C-alpha positions, 0 to 999 in steps of 0.5 A: 857064339861065346868061349865056352871053354876047351874040347876037342868036339869041332876036330873030331866033327871036322874029320867026321864032315864028308864035305872039307874033307872030299875039298881037302884031297881035290885042292891037295891031289890038284895042287901037287899035279899042277905044282908038279906039271908048272916047273917041268913046264916051267923049267923049258921055258926058263932054259928056252929064255936062258941062252942068251943073259940080255933079253928075254925070248919070247916062250918067257915073254909068255910064258910070264903074262899071268903075272899081270893079268888079272886074276878075275881076268885070267879066270873069265877068259878060261871060263870060256876057253873051257867053254869052246872046247867044250863045245869040240869035245862034249865029253870034256865038263868042267871039272878036276882038268879045266882046274889044273889046267888053269893052275897050272898056266899062274904056277906056271908063270911064276916057276919060270921067273923064279927058274930064269932068275937061277939060270943067267947067275949060273956061269956059263964057264962051267958048262962050257968048260965041261962040254970041253972035257967030252960032256955031252949036252945031256950029262952037262943038264943032269951033273952040272946045271940042275942041282944048281936050280936044286933050289929054284925047282923046290921053291917055284913048286912049293911056289905054285901048290901054295897058289893052287891049295889057296886058289879061288878065284881061278877056282871059282870061275873052272870049278864045275857039280861035283868037284868043288876045291877047298877054299870054295867048301870054305867061302861057302861056309862064309857065306851060308852059316859059320861053324867052328870046324873052320877055325879047325881046319885052319888051326892044322893048316898052320900047325903042320905048316909049323911043323913042316918048316921046322924040320926044314930049319932044322935041317939047314941048321944041322948041316951049317954045323956039321960044315963049319965041324 
């Protein structure tokens, strides 16, 4: 392959490629939903272990196991688990739900670690003072703990989303016929025949992330300037 000049040809062909577009939609859908559920489950697990700063609860320990288990071992285990589930419920097939369970399990471990580190750094005197003043536990959580946890929740959700979006190992074990994520589609293209459409896709992803990060840093900069003023 040789350089032939500037062209938008491959971008045009990219948006007309049904496999890549379908894989992109599938990856966005699974990543968004699994990251949301992982954030909820990870926050609940971290909250259960947050009562005692000196020791992690068994729930936190179990939720964090995915951090140390190799992905190929985890993928094989989930595949065997799903095969056993399909024997009990023959109507289930490998596809959305199998990938969703795998990515949610992996994302929950990272969210638990991030939120847990934030919870143990929160001064318990804040919650105790609010309860002494008559606030109920749910009010303490919503008005005091939740705002303090928002940076950790946002970081956990973004990390779980990225892990799900670019995952290859777990998806290769848990995906089924007709339901393939974008990384698997790209990986198959690299094996059967490379196309510059992959370059076009990669440049669009980098451009999107760059614009998003620039917008976030600009908002942070403006807020910092307003506080200094």
